[in-house]
Structures are given as C-alpha cells and as structure tokens.
The first five atom37 places (N, CA, C, CB, O) and aatype in JSON, in Angstrom:
{
  "aatype": [12, 0, 14, 9, 4, 9, 11, 2, 16, 7, 11, 18, 7, 1, 7, 19, 18, 15, 16, 1, 3, 9, 11, 11, 7, 6, 10, 9, 6, 19, 15, 14, 19, 10, 9, 15, 14, 6, 11, 6, 17, 6, 18, 10, 6, 11, 16, 9, 10, 13, 2, 18, 4, 13, 13, 17, 7, 3, 8, 2, 3, 9, 0, 9, 0, 10, 7, 18, 7, 0, 10, 13, 2, 8, 15, 18, 16, 14, 2, 0, 16, 13, 3, 2, 2, 6, 3, 2, 10, 15, 9, 3, 13, 18, 0, 9, 16, 2, 9, 11, 0, 7, 6, 6, 9, 16, 9, 2, 18, 2, 7, 3, 14, 3, 3, 11, 15, 14, 19, 17, 13, 2, 19, 9, 6],
  "atom_mask": [
    [1, 1, 1, 1, 1],
    [1, 1, 1, 1, 1],
    [1, 1, 1, 1, 1],
    [1, 1, 1, 1, 1],
    [1, 1, 1, 1, 1],
    [1, 1, 1, 1, 1],
    [1, 1, 1, 1, 1],
    [1, 1, 1, 1, 1],
    [1, 1, 1, 1, 1],
    [1, 1, 1, 0, 1],
    [1, 1, 1, 1, 1],
    [1, 1, 1, 1, 1],
    [1, 1, 1, 0, 1],
    [1, 1, 1, 1, 1],
    [1, 1, 1, 0, 1],
    [1, 1, 1, 1, 1],
    [1, 1, 1, 1, 1],
    [1, 1, 1, 1, 1],
    [1, 1, 1, 1, 1],
    [1, 1, 1, 1, 1],
    [1, 1, 1, 1, 1],
    [1, 1, 1, 1, 1],
    [1, 1, 1, 1, 1],
    [1, 1, 1, 1, 1],
    [1, 1, 1, 0, 1],
    [1, 1, 1, 1, 1],
    [1, 1, 1, 1, 1],
    [1, 1, 1, 1, 1],
    [1, 1, 1, 1, 1],
    [1, 1, 1, 1, 1],
    [1, 1, 1, 1, 1],
    [1, 1, 1, 1, 1],
    [1, 1, 1, 1, 1],
    [1, 1, 1, 1, 1],
    [1, 1, 1, 1, 1],
    [1, 1, 1, 1, 1],
    [1, 1, 1, 1, 1],
    [1, 1, 1, 1, 1],
    [1, 1, 1, 1, 1],
    [1, 1, 1, 1, 1],
    [1, 1, 1, 1, 1],
    [1, 1, 1, 1, 1],
    [1, 1, 1, 1, 1],
    [1, 1, 1, 1, 1],
    [1, 1, 1, 1, 1],
    [1, 1, 1, 1, 1],
    [1, 1, 1, 1, 1],
    [1, 1, 1, 1, 1],
    [1, 1, 1, 1, 1],
    [1, 1, 1, 1, 1],
    [1, 1, 1, 1, 1],
    [1, 1, 1, 1, 1],
    [1, 1, 1, 1, 1],
    [1, 1, 1, 1, 1],
    [1, 1, 1, 1, 1],
    [1, 1, 1, 1, 1],
    [1, 1, 1, 0, 1],
    [1, 1, 1, 1, 1],
    [1, 1, 1, 1, 1],
    [1, 1, 1, 1, 1],
    [1, 1, 1, 1, 1],
    [1, 1, 1, 1, 1],
    [1, 1, 1, 1, 1],
    [1, 1, 1, 1, 1],
    [1, 1, 1, 1, 1],
    [1, 1, 1, 1, 1],
    [1, 1, 1, 0, 1],
    [1, 1, 1, 1, 1],
    [1, 1, 1, 0, 1],
    [1, 1, 1, 1, 1],
    [1, 1, 1, 1, 1],
    [1, 1, 1, 1, 1],
    [1, 1, 1, 1, 1],
    [1, 1, 1, 1, 1],
    [1, 1, 1, 1, 1],
    [1, 1, 1, 1, 1],
    [1, 1, 1, 1, 1],
    [1, 1, 1, 1, 1],
    [1, 1, 1, 1, 1],
    [1, 1, 1, 1, 1],
    [1, 1, 1, 1, 1],
    [1, 1, 1, 1, 1],
    [1, 1, 1, 1, 1],
    [1, 1, 1, 1, 1],
    [1, 1, 1, 1, 1],
    [1, 1, 1, 1, 1],
    [1, 1, 1, 1, 1],
    [1, 1, 1, 1, 1],
    [1, 1, 1, 1, 1],
    [1, 1, 1, 1, 1],
    [1, 1, 1, 1, 1],
    [1, 1, 1, 1, 1],
    [1, 1, 1, 1, 1],
    [1, 1, 1, 1, 1],
    [1, 1, 1, 1, 1],
    [1, 1, 1, 1, 1],
    [1, 1, 1, 1, 1],
    [1, 1, 1, 1, 1],
    [1, 1, 1, 1, 1],
    [1, 1, 1, 1, 1],
    [1, 1, 1, 1, 1],
    [1, 1, 1, 0, 1],
    [1, 1, 1, 1, 1],
    [1, 1, 1, 1, 1],
    [1, 1, 1, 1, 1],
    [1, 1, 1, 1, 1],
    [1, 1, 1, 1, 1],
    [1, 1, 1, 1, 1],
    [1, 1, 1, 1, 1],
    [1, 1, 1, 1, 1],
    [1, 1, 1, 0, 1],
    [1, 1, 1, 1, 1],
    [1, 1, 1, 1, 1],
    [1, 1, 1, 1, 1],
    [1, 1, 1, 1, 1],
    [1, 1, 1, 1, 1],
    [1, 1, 1, 1, 1],
    [1, 1, 1, 1, 1],
    [1, 1, 1, 1, 1],
    [1, 1, 1, 1, 1],
    [1, 1, 1, 1, 1],
    [1, 1, 1, 1, 1],
    [1, 1, 1, 1, 1],
    [1, 1, 1, 1, 1],
    [1, 1, 1, 1, 1]
  ],
  "atom_positions": [
    [[41.15, 4.61, 82.57], [39.92, 4.96, 81.88], [38.77, 4.97, 82.88], [39.64, 3.96, 80.72], [38.67, 4.09, 83.73]],
    [[37.9, 5.97, 82.79], [36.73, 6.06, 83.67], [35.84, 4.83, 83.46], [35.93, 7.38, 83.4], [35.69, 4.36, 82.33]],
    [[35.25, 4.32, 84.55], [34.42, 3.12, 84.4], [33.03, 3.4, 83.84], [34.29, 2.44, 85.73], [32.24, 2.47, 83.67]],
    [[32.72, 4.68, 83.54], [31.37, 5.01, 83.07], [31.42, 6.03, 81.94], [30.52, 5.54, 84.22], [32.4, 6.76, 81.77]],
    [[30.32, 6.07, 81.18], [30.13, 7.06, 80.13], [28.64, 7.32, 79.99], [30.75, 6.57, 78.77], [27.81, 6.61, 80.56]],
    [[28.31, 8.35, 79.24], [26.91, 8.7, 78.99], [26.53, 8.26, 77.58], [26.67, 10.24, 79.18], [27.26, 8.5, 76.62]],
    [[25.37, 7.6, 77.46], [24.86, 7.18, 76.16], [23.35, 7.38, 76.14], [25.23, 5.7, 75.85], [22.72, 7.51, 77.18]],
    [[22.79, 7.41, 74.95], [21.34, 7.46, 74.8], [20.79, 6.07, 75.08], [20.93, 7.95, 73.36], [21.28, 5.07, 74.55]],
    [[19.76, 6.0, 75.92], [19.18, 4.71, 76.3], [18.29, 4.12, 75.22], [18.4, 4.85, 77.57], [18.05, 2.91, 75.2]],
    [[17.8, 4.96, 74.33], [16.89, 4.48, 73.3], [15.45, 4.42, 73.75], [0.0, 0.0, 0.0], [14.56, 4.19, 72.94]],
    [[15.19, 4.64, 75.06], [13.81, 4.62, 75.53], [13.46, 5.78, 76.46], [13.53, 3.34, 76.23], [12.29, 6.14, 76.55]],
    [[14.42, 6.38, 77.14], [14.1, 7.5, 78.02], [15.26, 8.48, 78.16], [13.7, 7.0, 79.39], [15.54, 8.96, 79.26]],
    [[15.91, 8.78, 77.08], [16.97, 9.79, 77.08], [18.33, 9.24, 77.44], [0.0, 0.0, 0.0], [18.64, 8.07, 77.19]],
    [[19.14, 10.09, 78.04], [20.5, 9.69, 78.39], [20.54, 8.85, 79.65], [21.37, 10.92, 78.57], [19.65, 8.9, 80.49]],
    [[21.6, 8.08, 79.75], [21.83, 7.26, 80.93], [23.31, 7.02, 81.12], [0.0, 0.0, 0.0], [24.11, 7.34, 80.24]],
    [[23.66, 6.46, 82.27], [25.04, 6.16, 82.6], [25.29, 4.68, 82.3], [25.36, 6.5, 84.1], [24.51, 3.82, 82.71]],
    [[26.38, 4.4, 81.59], [26.74, 3.04, 81.19], [28.15, 2.71, 81.64], [26.6, 2.86, 79.67], [29.01, 3.59, 81.74]],
    [[28.39, 1.43, 81.91], [29.73, 1.0, 82.29], [30.59, 0.85, 81.04], [29.68, -0.35, 83.09], [30.12, 0.4, 79.99]],
    [[31.85, 1.24, 81.16], [32.8, 1.08, 80.06], [33.67, -0.16, 80.25], [33.69, 2.33, 79.94], [34.43, -0.55, 79.37]],
    [[33.54, -0.78, 81.43], [34.27, -2.01, 81.76], [33.46, -2.75, 82.82], [35.73, -1.7, 82.27], [32.51, -2.2, 83.37]],
    [[33.83, -3.97, 83.09], [33.17, -4.7, 84.17], [33.42, -3.98, 85.49], [33.69, -6.18, 84.24], [34.53, -3.52, 85.77]],
    [[32.38, -3.88, 86.3], [32.45, -3.24, 87.6], [32.01, -4.27, 88.64], [31.56, -1.94, 87.67], [30.97, -4.91, 88.48]],
    [[32.8, -4.42, 89.69], [32.5, -5.43, 90.71], [31.54, -4.89, 91.77], [33.79, -5.9, 91.37], [31.56, -3.71, 92.1]],
    [[30.72, -5.78, 92.3], [29.83, -5.46, 93.41], [30.65, -4.8, 94.52], [29.11, -6.74, 93.94], [31.72, -5.29, 94.89]],
    [[30.13, -3.67, 95.05], [30.8, -2.94, 96.12], [31.77, -1.87, 95.64], [0.0, 0.0, 0.0], [32.24, -1.06, 96.44]],
    [[32.06, -1.86, 94.35], [33.02, -0.9, 93.8], [32.43, 0.51, 93.73], [33.49, -1.34, 92.41], [31.26, 0.68, 93.38]],
    [[33.23, 1.49, 94.07], [32.84, 2.89, 93.92], [32.81, 3.21, 92.43], [33.81, 3.85, 94.69], [33.81, 3.01, 91.74]],
    [[31.68, 3.71, 91.95], [31.51, 3.99, 90.53], [31.77, 5.46, 90.22], [30.11, 3.61, 90.08], [32.45, 5.79, 89.25]],
    [[31.23, 6.35, 91.05], [31.28, 7.78, 90.77], [31.19, 8.56, 92.07], [30.14, 8.2, 89.81], [30.44, 8.2, 92.98]],
    [[31.96, 9.63, 92.17], [31.85, 10.6, 93.25], [31.39, 11.89, 92.59], [33.22, 10.78, 94.05], [32.16, 12.54, 91.87]],
    [[30.15, 12.27, 92.84], [29.57, 13.46, 92.23], [29.52, 14.6, 93.23], [28.15, 13.17, 91.69], [28.81, 14.51, 94.23]],
    [[30.26, 15.68, 92.99], [30.14, 16.85, 93.86], [28.71, 17.37, 93.82], [31.14, 17.96, 93.45], [27.99, 17.15, 92.84]],
    [[28.3, 18.06, 94.87], [26.93, 18.58, 94.92], [26.92, 20.07, 95.24], [26.11, 17.82, 95.95], [27.84, 20.6, 95.87]],
    [[25.87, 20.72, 94.79], [25.53, 22.08, 95.22], [24.36, 21.93, 96.18], [25.18, 23.02, 93.99], [23.39, 21.25, 95.86]],
    [[24.44, 22.56, 97.34], [23.39, 22.43, 98.35], [22.49, 23.65, 98.28], [23.99, 22.28, 99.78], [22.95, 24.8, 98.27]],
    [[21.2, 23.38, 98.24], [20.18, 24.42, 98.24], [19.33, 24.22, 99.5], [19.3, 24.38, 96.93], [18.84, 23.11, 99.72]],
    [[19.15, 25.25, 100.33], [18.38, 25.08, 101.56], [16.92, 24.74, 101.28], [18.45, 26.34, 102.4], [16.37, 25.05, 100.22]],
    [[16.3, 24.1, 102.26], [14.91, 23.66, 102.14], [13.98, 24.78, 101.69], [14.42, 23.1, 103.48], [13.06, 24.54, 100.92]],
    [[14.22, 26.0, 102.15], [13.33, 27.12, 101.81], [13.33, 27.45, 100.32], [13.73, 28.35, 102.6], [12.43, 28.14, 99.85]],
    [[14.32, 26.98, 99.57], [14.39, 27.23, 98.13], [13.72, 26.14, 97.3], [15.84, 27.35, 97.7], [13.62, 26.26, 96.08]],
    [[13.25, 25.06, 97.96], [12.65, 23.93, 97.26], [11.49, 24.38, 96.37], [12.15, 22.88, 98.27], [11.36, 23.91, 95.24]],
    [[10.65, 25.28, 96.86], [9.48, 25.72, 96.08], [9.9, 26.36, 94.75], [8.64, 26.72, 96.89], [9.15, 26.3, 93.78]],
    [[11.06, 26.95, 94.69], [11.55, 27.55, 93.45], [12.13, 26.49, 92.52], [12.59, 28.63, 93.75], [11.94, 26.55, 91.3]],
    [[12.85, 25.54, 93.09], [13.43, 24.47, 92.28], [12.35, 23.6, 91.64], [14.35, 23.59, 93.14], [12.53, 23.11, 90.52]],
    [[11.23, 23.42, 92.34], [10.13, 22.61, 91.78], [9.62, 23.15, 90.46], [8.99, 22.53, 92.78], [9.03, 22.4, 89.68]],
    [[9.82, 24.42, 90.21], [9.33, 25.06, 88.99], [10.35, 25.01, 87.86], [8.95, 26.49, 89.28], [10.12, 25.57, 86.79]],
    [[11.47, 24.34, 88.09], [12.53, 24.3, 87.08], [12.83, 22.86, 86.68], [13.8, 24.97, 87.6], [12.38, 21.91, 87.33]],
    [[13.58, 22.71, 85.62], [14.02, 21.38, 85.18], [14.93, 20.73, 86.22], [14.76, 21.48, 83.83], [15.04, 19.5, 86.27]],
    [[15.57, 21.53, 87.05], [16.47, 21.0, 88.08], [15.74, 20.1, 89.08], [17.15, 22.14, 88.82], [16.35, 19.26, 89.73]],
    [[14.43, 20.29, 89.2], [13.62, 19.46, 90.1], [13.87, 17.97, 89.87], [12.13, 19.78, 89.92], [13.91, 17.19, 90.81]],
    [[14.04, 17.6, 88.6], [14.23, 16.19, 88.24], [15.61, 15.65, 88.59], [13.98, 16.01, 86.78], [15.85, 14.45, 88.43]],
    [[16.5, 16.5, 89.04], [17.88, 16.09, 89.28], [18.33, 16.34, 90.71], [18.8, 16.83, 88.33], [19.53, 16.33, 91.0]],
    [[17.39, 16.55, 91.61], [17.71, 16.86, 93.01], [17.67, 15.62, 93.89], [16.74, 17.9, 93.54], [16.93, 14.67, 93.62]],
    [[18.47, 15.64, 94.94], [18.51, 14.6, 95.96], [18.22, 15.27, 97.3], [19.89, 13.85, 95.97], [18.64, 16.41, 97.53]],
    [[17.51, 14.58, 98.2], [17.36, 15.1, 99.55], [18.72, 15.07, 100.22], [16.3, 14.28, 100.36], [19.54, 14.19, 99.96]],
    [[18.96, 16.06, 101.12], [20.29, 16.19, 101.73], [20.18, 16.58, 103.2], [21.12, 17.23, 100.97], [19.42, 17.48, 103.55]],
    [[20.91, 15.91, 104.03], [21.05, 16.29, 105.43], [19.79, 16.07, 106.25], [0.0, 0.0, 0.0], [18.78, 15.55, 105.77]],
    [[19.87, 16.49, 107.51], [18.78, 16.33, 108.46], [17.69, 17.39, 108.31], [19.32, 16.35, 109.86], [16.6, 17.25, 108.88]],
    [[17.97, 18.43, 107.58], [17.04, 19.55, 107.49], [16.28, 19.58, 106.17], [17.79, 20.85, 107.66], [15.68, 20.59, 105.81]],
    [[16.29, 18.46, 105.44], [15.6, 18.37, 104.15], [16.09, 19.41, 103.15], [14.11, 18.53, 104.36], [15.31, 19.92, 102.35]],
    [[17.37, 19.71, 103.2], [17.95, 20.54, 102.15], [17.98, 19.72, 100.87], [19.38, 21.03, 102.54], [17.69, 18.52, 100.88]],
    [[18.32, 20.36, 99.79], [18.33, 19.72, 98.48], [19.75, 19.76, 97.94], [17.33, 20.4, 97.5], [20.44, 20.78, 98.05]],
    [[20.2, 18.65, 97.35], [21.51, 18.6, 96.7], [21.3, 18.44, 95.21], [22.38, 17.44, 97.27], [20.52, 17.6, 94.76]],
    [[22.0, 19.24, 94.45], [22.0, 19.1, 93.0], [23.32, 18.43, 92.63], [21.82, 20.49, 92.26], [24.39, 18.99, 92.85]],
    [[23.22, 17.23, 92.08], [24.41, 16.45, 91.76], [25.05, 16.98, 90.48], [24.07, 14.97, 91.61], [24.37, 17.25, 89.49]],
    [[26.36, 17.12, 90.52], [27.13, 17.5, 89.35], [27.79, 16.23, 88.78], [28.2, 18.59, 89.7], [27.53, 15.13, 89.27]],
    [[28.62, 16.38, 87.78], [29.25, 15.22, 87.17], [28.2, 14.3, 86.57], [0.0, 0.0, 0.0], [27.2, 14.77, 86.02]],
    [[28.43, 13.01, 86.67], [27.47, 12.03, 86.14], [26.29, 11.79, 87.07], [28.16, 10.72, 85.86], [25.32, 11.14, 86.69]],
    [[26.36, 12.31, 88.29], [25.38, 11.98, 89.32], [23.94, 12.24, 88.96], [0.0, 0.0, 0.0], [23.06, 11.48, 89.39]],
    [[23.67, 13.27, 88.2], [22.28, 13.61, 87.86], [21.75, 12.77, 86.7], [22.18, 15.08, 87.51], [20.58, 12.9, 86.34]],
    [[22.58, 11.93, 86.11], [22.16, 11.22, 84.9], [21.92, 9.73, 85.09], [23.18, 11.4, 83.84], [21.61, 9.02, 84.12]],
    [[22.05, 9.24, 86.33], [21.7, 7.84, 86.58], [20.18, 7.72, 86.52], [22.25, 7.35, 87.97], [19.47, 8.49, 87.16]],
    [[19.68, 6.77, 85.77], [18.24, 6.56, 85.66], [17.74, 5.68, 86.8], [17.89, 5.93, 84.31], [18.49, 4.94, 87.44]],
    [[16.42, 5.79, 87.03], [15.74, 5.03, 88.09], [15.39, 3.63, 87.62], [14.48, 5.76, 88.54], [15.07, 3.41, 86.45]],
    [[15.45, 2.7, 88.56], [14.94, 1.35, 88.34], [14.51, 0.78, 89.69], [16.01, 0.44, 87.66], [15.11, 1.1, 90.72]],
    [[13.47, -0.07, 89.67], [13.09, -0.79, 90.87], [13.95, -2.04, 91.06], [11.6, -1.16, 90.82], [13.85, -2.73, 92.07]],
    [[14.78, -2.34, 90.07], [15.77, -3.41, 90.18], [17.14, -2.83, 89.82], [15.4, -4.63, 89.23], [17.74, -3.21, 88.82]],
    [[17.63, -1.92, 90.65], [18.87, -1.21, 90.34], [20.11, -2.11, 90.51], [19.01, 0.03, 91.22], [20.07, -3.12, 91.21]],
    [[21.18, -1.7, 89.86], [22.46, -2.39, 90.05], [23.47, -1.51, 90.79], [23.04, -2.82, 88.69], [24.63, -1.88, 90.97]],
    [[23.01, -0.34, 91.23], [23.85, 0.58, 92.0], [23.02, 1.28, 93.06], [24.55, 1.61, 91.08], [21.79, 1.29, 92.99]],
    [[23.7, 1.87, 94.01], [23.05, 2.67, 95.05], [23.9, 3.9, 95.3], [22.86, 1.85, 96.37], [24.99, 4.03, 94.75]],
    [[23.39, 4.81, 96.12], [24.14, 6.03, 96.39], [24.09, 6.36, 97.88], [23.59, 7.21, 95.57], [23.15, 6.0, 98.59]],
    [[25.14, 7.06, 98.32], [25.23, 7.54, 99.7], [25.55, 9.02, 99.67], [26.29, 6.76, 100.51], [26.41, 9.46, 98.9]],
    [[24.86, 9.79, 100.51], [25.2, 11.2, 100.66], [26.44, 11.29, 101.54], [24.0, 12.01, 101.28], [26.42, 10.88, 102.7]],
    [[27.51, 11.81, 100.99], [28.76, 11.97, 101.72], [28.84, 13.43, 102.16], [30.0, 11.55, 100.85], [29.4, 14.27, 101.46]],
    [[28.27, 13.71, 103.32], [28.17, 15.09, 103.78], [29.53, 15.7, 104.1], [27.29, 15.17, 105.0], [29.71, 16.9, 103.94]],
    [[30.49, 14.9, 104.53], [31.82, 15.41, 104.82], [32.54, 15.87, 103.56], [32.65, 14.35, 105.53], [33.28, 16.85, 103.58]],
    [[32.31, 15.17, 102.46], [32.97, 15.46, 101.19], [32.1, 16.33, 100.27], [33.32, 14.17, 100.48], [32.55, 16.73, 99.19]],
    [[30.86, 16.63, 100.69], [29.89, 17.33, 99.83], [29.78, 16.66, 98.47], [30.29, 18.81, 99.66], [29.94, 17.28, 97.42]],
    [[29.49, 15.36, 98.54], [29.35, 14.59, 97.31], [28.29, 13.5, 97.5], [30.7, 13.96, 96.88], [27.93, 13.15, 98.63]],
    [[27.82, 12.98, 96.38], [27.0, 11.78, 96.38], [27.85, 10.69, 95.77], [25.63, 11.97, 95.6], [28.32, 10.82, 94.64]],
    [[28.06, 9.61, 96.52], [28.93, 8.53, 96.09], [28.08, 7.36, 95.62], [29.88, 8.1, 97.24], [27.19, 6.91, 96.33]],
    [[28.36, 6.88, 94.43], [27.59, 5.81, 93.8], [28.4, 4.51, 93.81], [27.2, 6.19, 92.34], [29.57, 4.5, 93.43]],
    [[27.77, 3.42, 94.26], [28.42, 2.12, 94.41], [27.63, 1.04, 93.69], [28.57, 1.76, 95.9], [26.41, 1.09, 93.62]],
    [[28.34, 0.07, 93.15], [27.7, -1.1, 92.54], [27.14, -2.0, 93.64], [28.7, -1.88, 91.63], [27.83, -2.29, 94.62]],
    [[25.91, -2.46, 93.47], [25.34, -3.43, 94.42], [25.22, -4.82, 93.79], [23.95, -2.96, 94.91], [24.83, -5.78, 94.45]],
    [[25.56, -4.91, 92.52], [25.7, -6.19, 91.81], [26.93, -6.07, 90.93], [24.4, -6.54, 90.97], [27.46, -4.97, 90.75]],
    [[27.38, -7.16, 90.39], [28.41, -7.08, 89.35], [27.76, -6.49, 88.11], [29.03, -8.49, 89.05], [26.65, -6.88, 87.73]],
    [[28.45, -5.56, 87.48], [27.91, -4.87, 86.29], [28.85, -5.15, 85.13], [27.77, -3.32, 86.54], [30.06, -4.95, 85.24]],
    [[28.29, -5.62, 84.04], [29.09, -5.95, 82.86], [29.37, -4.7, 82.02], [28.38, -7.01, 82.01], [28.59, -3.75, 82.03]],
    [[30.47, -4.72, 81.3], [30.81, -3.63, 80.38], [29.64, -3.43, 79.4], [32.13, -3.95, 79.61], [29.11, -4.39, 78.85]],
    [[29.26, -2.17, 79.19], [28.16, -1.84, 78.27], [26.79, -1.83, 78.9], [0.0, 0.0, 0.0], [25.83, -1.43, 78.24]],
    [[26.67, -2.24, 80.15], [25.37, -2.3, 80.84], [25.0, -0.92, 81.4], [25.39, -3.36, 81.97], [25.87, -0.19, 81.88]],
    [[23.71, -0.57, 81.35], [23.28, 0.67, 81.97], [23.34, 0.52, 83.49], [21.85, 1.06, 81.51], [23.01, -0.53, 84.03]],
    [[23.78, 1.58, 84.16], [23.86, 1.61, 85.61], [22.67, 2.41, 86.12], [25.22, 2.22, 86.11], [22.5, 3.57, 85.75]],
    [[21.85, 1.79, 86.96], [20.64, 2.43, 87.47], [20.63, 2.43, 88.99], [19.39, 1.72, 86.93], [21.3, 1.62, 89.64]],
    [[19.86, 3.37, 89.55], [19.67, 3.48, 90.99], [18.18, 3.55, 91.27], [20.4, 4.74, 91.57], [17.38, 3.8, 90.36]],
    [[17.8, 3.32, 92.51], [16.41, 3.51, 92.92], [16.31, 4.92, 93.49], [15.95, 2.41, 93.97], [16.96, 5.22, 94.5]],
    [[15.52, 5.77, 92.88], [15.41, 7.16, 93.31], [14.84, 7.3, 94.72], [14.54, 7.92, 92.34], [14.97, 8.36, 95.33]],
    [[14.22, 6.25, 95.25], [13.7, 6.3, 96.6], [14.81, 6.2, 97.65], [12.69, 5.19, 96.81], [14.55, 6.36, 98.85]],
    [[16.03, 5.92, 97.23], [17.17, 5.84, 98.14], [17.51, 4.43, 98.55], [0.0, 0.0, 0.0], [18.69, 4.08, 98.61]],
    [[16.52, 3.62, 98.85], [16.72, 2.23, 99.24], [16.52, 1.36, 98.0], [15.74, 1.8, 100.4], [15.47, 1.44, 97.37]],
    [[17.5, 0.54, 97.62], [17.36, -0.28, 96.42], [16.12, -1.17, 96.4], [18.57, -1.12, 96.25], [15.65, -1.55, 95.32]],
    [[15.59, -1.52, 97.58], [14.42, -2.41, 97.66], [13.1, -1.67, 97.8], [14.58, -3.34, 98.82], [12.05, -2.31, 97.87]],
    [[13.12, -0.35, 97.84], [11.91, 0.45, 98.03], [11.12, 0.53, 96.73], [12.27, 1.88, 98.54], [11.59, 1.1, 95.74]],
    [[9.93, -0.03, 96.73], [9.08, -0.05, 95.53], [8.03, 1.07, 95.54], [8.38, -1.41, 95.41], [7.08, 1.02, 94.75]],
    [[8.19, 2.06, 96.41], [7.23, 3.18, 96.46], [7.18, 3.9, 95.12], [7.62, 4.17, 97.59], [8.19, 3.99, 94.42]],
    [[6.02, 4.42, 94.76], [5.91, 5.15, 93.5], [6.81, 6.38, 93.47], [4.46, 5.58, 93.26], [7.07, 6.99, 94.51]],
    [[7.28, 6.72, 92.29], [8.04, 7.95, 92.07], [7.15, 8.9, 91.27], [9.39, 7.67, 91.32], [6.01, 8.55, 90.95]],
    [[7.63, 10.07, 90.96], [6.81, 11.14, 90.38], [6.64, 11.04, 88.87], [7.4, 12.46, 90.71], [6.15, 11.99, 88.24]],
    [[7.04, 9.92, 88.26], [6.9, 9.75, 86.81], [6.59, 8.28, 86.53], [8.22, 10.19, 86.04], [6.73, 7.43, 87.41]],
    [[6.16, 7.99, 85.31], [5.89, 6.62, 84.92], [7.21, 5.9, 84.68], [4.99, 6.57, 83.65], [8.05, 6.36, 83.91]],
    [[7.39, 4.77, 85.34], [8.64, 4.02, 85.26], [8.58, 3.07, 84.07], [8.9, 3.24, 86.58], [7.62, 2.31, 83.9]],
    [[9.63, 3.12, 83.25], [9.76, 2.18, 82.12], [10.84, 1.18, 82.51], [10.13, 2.93, 80.76], [12.0, 1.56, 82.69]],
    [[10.47, -0.07, 82.64], [11.47, -1.1, 82.99], [11.79, -1.93, 81.78], [10.98, -2.01, 84.14], [12.61, -2.84, 81.86]]
  ]
}
C-alpha cells in the first residue's frame, strides 16, 4: 500500500497525508518532473502552474512536479524535505521526522526545512 494519499485539509485545500507510520529518513514519494527552461518562466507566472513549480538545475530552469509532488503543502515546521534528482528527472521527498499514520506531510517551499524566509502567500500554520 502506498504510504500517502490526498485529502482535504479543511483549511487550505488538498494536502498529502500518510496512510501508515513513516520513519525519519524514509523515501515518501518520487515525483517525475517536466522541465521548462528559464526563458518560459514569464509565461508560467501567468498560469495556475506557477503555484506548483520548483526551481531546477544550475540554470534556474523550472520543474513541474507530477504525481503527488505538487500537492505537498508548505510549513515552516515541515516533517519532510525534497531533493531534486536530476539524474532521474524527479523530485524525491523524504521524511525528516517520524510521521504518524493520518498526519499531513508538509515541506518548506524555500527548500531548506529551517529557512523562515517569506513565501509568496500568507502561511496558515
């Protein structure tokens, strides 16, 4: 059984939730990506896809996560993190704490779990 599912958060739309206990360090999800070159960023900013993009590579290209990858919500106290796997063309999500079954899985959109820099929307914790 997959360790995650999508549910309504009750406060900010859909989110990713654990279906079983997940251990710290465990791989949660491998999300394939579509790569869009940096020169296309101005067009993506005008679409809903803007909210689901990740920075990619050394040239500031943009990755659009497929699978569950685009549905992890932001938190300044996340229980997961992500790594750009350029060899596999995926974003890999890992638990950074033990996560209990039924708990929402969140990431810090700034990339670093400890980065408290503002994001482009009002954060609900």
